[in-house]
C-alpha positions in Angstrom: 130.4 111.9 66.0 132.9 112.5 63.3 132.8 110.6 60.1 132.6 107.1 61.5 129.4 107.0 63.6 126.1 108.7 63.7 124.5 109.7 67.1 121.6 107.3 66.5 124.0 104.5 65.9 126.0 105.3 69.0 122.8 105.3 71.0 121.8 101.9 69.7 125.3 100.5 70.4 125.3 101.9 74.0 121.8 100.5 74.6 122.9 97.1 73.3 126.0 97.1 75.5 124.1 98.2 78.5 121.6 95.3 78.2 124.3 92.7 77.7 126.0 91.6 80.9 128.8 90.0 78.9 130.1 93.6 78.2 131.9 95.7 80.8 129.1 98.3 80.6 126.3 95.7 81.0 128.0 93.9 83.9 128.6 97.2 85.7 125.0 98.3 85.3 123.8 94.9 86.4 125.9 95.1 89.5 128.0 92.0 88.5 131.6 91.5 89.7 132.7 90.6 86.2 131.2 90.4 82.7 130.1 87.0 81.6 128.0 85.6 78.8 125.5 82.7 79.2 128.1 80.4 77.6 130.7 81.6 80.1 128.4 80.9 83.0 127.4 77.4 81.7 131.1 76.5 81.1 131.9 77.6 84.7 129.1 75.5 86.1 130.0 72.5 84.0 133.8 72.7 84.8 133.2 73.0 88.6 130.6 70.3 88.6 129.2 71.3 92.1 126.2 73.5 91.8 126.6 74.9 95.4 130.3 75.8 94.7 129.5 77.3 91.3 126.8 79.5 92.8 129.4 81.2 94.9 131.4 82.2 91.8 128.6 83.7 89.9 129.2 87.4 89.0 126.1 88.5 90.9 127.3 86.6 94.0 130.8 88.0 94.3 131.5 91.4 95.7 132.4 94.1 93.2 135.8 95.6 93.4 136.0 99.0 95.1 135.7 101.8 92.6 138.1 104.7 92.6 136.2 107.9 93.4 137.2 111.5 92.5 137.4 114.3 95.0 135.6 117.6 94.4 138.6 119.2 92.8 139.0 116.4 90.2 135.3 116.6 89.4 135.5 120.4 89.0 138.5 120.1 86.7 136.8 117.4 84.6 133.6 119.5 84.4 135.6 122.6 83.3 137.4 120.5 80.6 134.1 119.2 79.3 132.5 122.7 79.3 135.5 124.1 77.4 135.2 121.3 74.8 131.5 121.8 74.0 130.8 124.0 71.1 127.3 124.8 69.9 126.8 126.0 66.4 123.7 127.2 64.7 
């Protein structure tokens, strides 16, 4: 991956982000509405003071925003661009 990052390092970073719901990637994979750390959640609970009200604001309780989806033409265009960019060398 260029001069800055080895593939193994990139894999470890992605795995770490995927397992951490305080990152955008981790929150998305967990199905949360927003990323939040344990400290963020504890602060939210403490600032609200009402456990029933705070439960309604937890990232797993709120609906996720609608995602934009690509149509078949956009997917085909992106796939073609990826295919053109991949170069295998021996």
